[in-house]
C-alpha positions in Angstrom: 12.5 -11.7 -11.9 13.6 -9.6 -15.1 12.7 -5.9 -15.3 11.0 -4.7 -18.4 11.1 -0.9 -17.7 7.2 -0.5 -17.7 6.4 -1.8 -14.1 4.3 1.1 -13.1 1.8 -0.1 -15.9 1.9 -3.6 -14.6 2.5 -3.1 -11.1 0.3 -5.1 -8.7 -0.6 -4.2 -5.1 -1.0 -6.7 -2.2 -4.5 -5.4 -1.4 -6.3 -8.7 -1.6 -3.8 -10.3 0.6 -4.1 -7.3 3.1 -7.6 -7.9 3.0 -7.4 -11.5 4.2 -5.2 -11.1 6.7 -7.2 -8.0 8.3 -10.1 -10.4 8.1 -8.3 -13.3 9.4 -7.0 -10.9 12.5 -10.8 -9.6 12.9 -11.8 -13.1 13.4 -9.6 -14.0 15.8 -9.9 -10.8 17.8 -13.6 -10.9 17.8 -13.3 -14.5 19.0 -10.9 -13.3 21.8 -13.0 -10.6 23.1 -16.2 -12.9 23.3 -14.1 -15.9 24.7 -12.5 -13.5 27.4 -15.5 -11.7 28.2 -17.3 -15.2 28.5 -14.5 -16.1 31.4 -14.6 -13.2 33.3 -11.2 -11.3 31.8 -12.5 -7.7 31.1 -9.0 -6.4 30.5 -8.1 -9.0 27.9 -11.4 -8.9 26.3 -11.2 -4.8 26.1 -7.4 -5.5 24.3 -9.2 -8.0 22.1 -11.9 -5.6 21.2 -9.4 -2.7 20.2 -7.4 -5.1 18.1 -11.0 -6.1 16.5 -11.5 -2.4 16.2 -8.4 -1.8 14.4 -8.7 -4.7 12.1 -12.3 -3.6 11.0 -11.0 0.0 10.2 -8.3 -1.7 8.1 -10.8 -3.8 6.1 -12.4 -0.7 5.4 -9.7 1.0 4.4 -8.7 -2.0 2.0 -12.2 -2.2 0.8 -12.3 1.6 0.0 -9.1 1.2 -2.1 -10.0 -1.7 -4.0 -13.1 -0.1 -5.3 -11.5 3.0 -6.4 -9.8 0.6 -9.1 -6.4 0.1 -10.7 -6.7 3.8 -12.2 -7.7 6.1 -9.3 -6.8 9.8 -9.7 -7.5 11.7 -6.3 -9.5 14.3 -8.0 -10.4 16.0 -11.5 -7.9 18.8 -10.7 -5.0 16.5 -10.4 -3.7 15.1 -13.5 -1.9 11.8 -13.8 1.8 12.2 -13.6 4.1 12.6 -16.6 7.1 10.1 -16.9 10.5 11.8 -16.0 12.8 12.4 -18.7 16.6 11.7 -18.8 17.3 15.3 -19.2 15.1 16.3 -16.1 17.1 13.7 -14.1 19.9 15.3 -15.1 18.8 18.9 -14.2 17.8 17.5 -10.8 21.1 16.0 -9.9 22.9 19.6 -11.1 25.2 18.0 -13.5 22.5 18.2 -16.7 23.1 14.4 -17.2 26.9 14.3 -17.8 27.5 11.5 -15.4 25.0 9.3 -17.3 26.3 9.9 -20.6 29.8 9.6 -19.3 28.8 6.1 -18.2 27.0 5.2 -21.4 30.4 6.0 -23.3 32.6 4.5 -21.0 30.9 0.9 -21.7 
């Protein structure tokens, strides 16, 4: 896949896939808990019930994220981040961007 440089604007999250997998796991864990409970295996039934609880928690978390929408910000007091400029990257590296400028000239 070719990079365009605007990935944060068009990034996609696999939340729907995660939701599907969590629902699939929840269904199998509940079925396992019921089946093992029915044949008198309380240890396995408990294990499946715990897995079902974890899957249900994951379903809840994913649904919450999906309801927040694609441009969710944590709160009104938290502004969206500004893109980092080249000079800020150079300043963070401690060389003022000299290495990046040198690479550009060398090509």
